[in-house]
N, C-alpha and C positions, 0 to 999 in steps of 0.2 A: 445379529451380529453386525454392528455397524463396523465401517471400515475404519483403518487408519485417517486421522486426518491430514489431506492431503502437505502441507505446510510440514508436516514430523516424517510423513517417510521414507526422505531418504538420509534425517539426521537418524531417523532410530536405528537406519543400518547399515552409515557408513563403517566401517571396519576399523580406521582410523581414530574414530575417538575414542577418550581416555573415559569411558564409561562403565558399567555394570548393569543386568542385568540381575534384579533380586524377584522372589516371591516373595508376596503376601498372602495372608489368610484372613479372614475376617469369619469368625465363630459366635456362632448366634444361637443357643440353645433357649427355648421357650422358657422363659421364666426366671434368666439367668444374666449376669450381665455380660453383655458381648467381648466378647477378647480380640485383640487385635495383635497380631505377631509377623515380624518378618525373619525372611533367612537371612541375616546380618551379623554384623558382629556391633555394630550399633543398632541406638530406633533410627527408624523412616519416618517423615514426614511427608505423606500422600495426600494431595487432595483438602489440605488443613488438615489429617487425623492422622494422628499419632501411635504407629505402627512398634511394639515392641518386639526389641533385638532377643534372639531365643534360635535352640535348632532346631531345626524343622526340614523334612525334606517330603517334596511333591514326586509322584510317582507319574509314568509312562500312563496313561487313558486306552485302557484296554478295551474292545472292539470284537464282538463276538457276532458271528454270519447266524445263530441262531434266534434272532430276535431278544437275546437279552439287553437289560439296561448298561449301557458303558460304564466302565466305574474307574476310579483312580484312587488310591491311599497315602494316604495322610499319615506322614510321621511327626509327632511333637514329643519333644521330650520331657520326659517322667518328671524334672525337676519342675519344672511348670503347675504348680501343686494346686493355683488356682483351675487351670482348665480340668487336672484327675478329680478335683472334689468336686466340679459339673458334672463329668463324667456319671462317678459317685452318685450323685445325688438324681442323676436322671437316667437310671439302667442302663448306660450308654452314651447317651444321647442322641438316640434315633430319630431324624426328624427332624433337627437342628439345619438352619441354615446357614451355609459355609459357600463363601466365596472366595475363590483364590484367584489374585491377580499377579500378572508377570508384567514388572516395571523397569523402568529404565530411569537411573540414579542421573540423566539428563533431563527427566520430563518428570516429576515428582509433583509440582504445580495445582496441575490440571487431570482430573481423573479420563481417562482413555477408555470408551467402555468395550472397545475390542481387543483388547488385551485382559479382559476378564472375563470370569466363567462362574454360574451358578451351580451348587452342587446341594445335594442334603445328606444329612451321614445316616447311611444305613445297621450301621453296626462299629464296635468300639472293644478294644481292647488292650489290655498292656502287661508289660513287666518292667524289671526296676532298670530298665532305659530308654522309655519311648512309652510313648501312650498311638496306635494304631487307629487309623479309625479307614473304615472303606465309605468312599462316596460315590454316590449315585447319581447321575439326571435328576431333577425336580420332574416328578411323577403327575402329568397333567392331570391325572384321574382326582386327585387328592383335594385341586383348588377347587375351592365355591365358584357354581355356575349357575346363574349367573353372579358375577362378584358383587351386584350391590341389591339392597331392597330397594322395589321401587314403589311404591306409597302415595296416594293421593292425598292422606291427613294427617303422616307424621312426617317430619325432619328428619332425614336422616342423619344428620351432623347433632341432633339433640344427647345423643350417647355420650358419655363421661370418657374423656378425652380428643373425640369431638367438637364436645360445646366452646366458643370460644378459638375455636383452631380456624387453620389458614381457609377452609372453606366455610366455614362458620362468621368467622371476623366479628364476631359481636362482642365489642370491648368496653359495657358498660358496666354498670354493678351487681348485676342480675347476678348471683349463684347459681342456679340450674332452670332446666329450660325442660314444660311439657312437650313441647315439638310440634304444637301446633299452629298452624299459620295465623292464628288471632294474639296469640301471644308473641310469636315472633313480632307483628304489626302494633298491635297494641302496646305490649306494655314493654319493649327492645326497641322497636323502631326499626327493626332488621330487616321487615318484608323481602327485600330485594335481593338476599341470600340467600332467601328460607331451601330450604333442600328437599321438599316435597316435590310430588308431583301432581297438583291438581288439575290436569286436562287425564288424567287417567280416569276421572270421579266424573262418569255422566251427566248426576245431577249438576255439576259445580257454575256451571253457565247458566245457570234458569234461575230468573229472575223469583 
């Protein structure tokens, strides 16, 4: 977790400032529209993103001495029909990525990583008033390792969604890519951004 920027530390804790501390929540379940929610009476724009005002509560993080995963309870009003539908469609939204953010109303223009925490949804239940989520810290065993494929012959950015993206940087008229260096060099003139690792091929430098 990054420290608070030094120029904000004093201002954030000054007791005489007429500001308020607010909870924000970003809820992203696989295949569903990401929900942005704010515990406030009006919408909050934080780091250029709008968070919709609604009733929600964040419990204290529990810490056990038995090696169990620390947990947090998140309560969101059952009047949020979109979130309720997401829970129903995903059988409890288990595995959803949840970011909890504690923001100060005087410092909303730029994200402050020190005030953000990432969790994943472990379980959910609902009654007529609330949707209850049990959140835990992301399990590192669920992460892919290594994070990337390393291939000497195919560009990792040739996949749909990555082709023409920030790392590929191709802006021409081609609508697909087979991932080979030859295609990137000869047809797209984009070999400088080719995302393969030709050095892994022991024969790559042979004449």
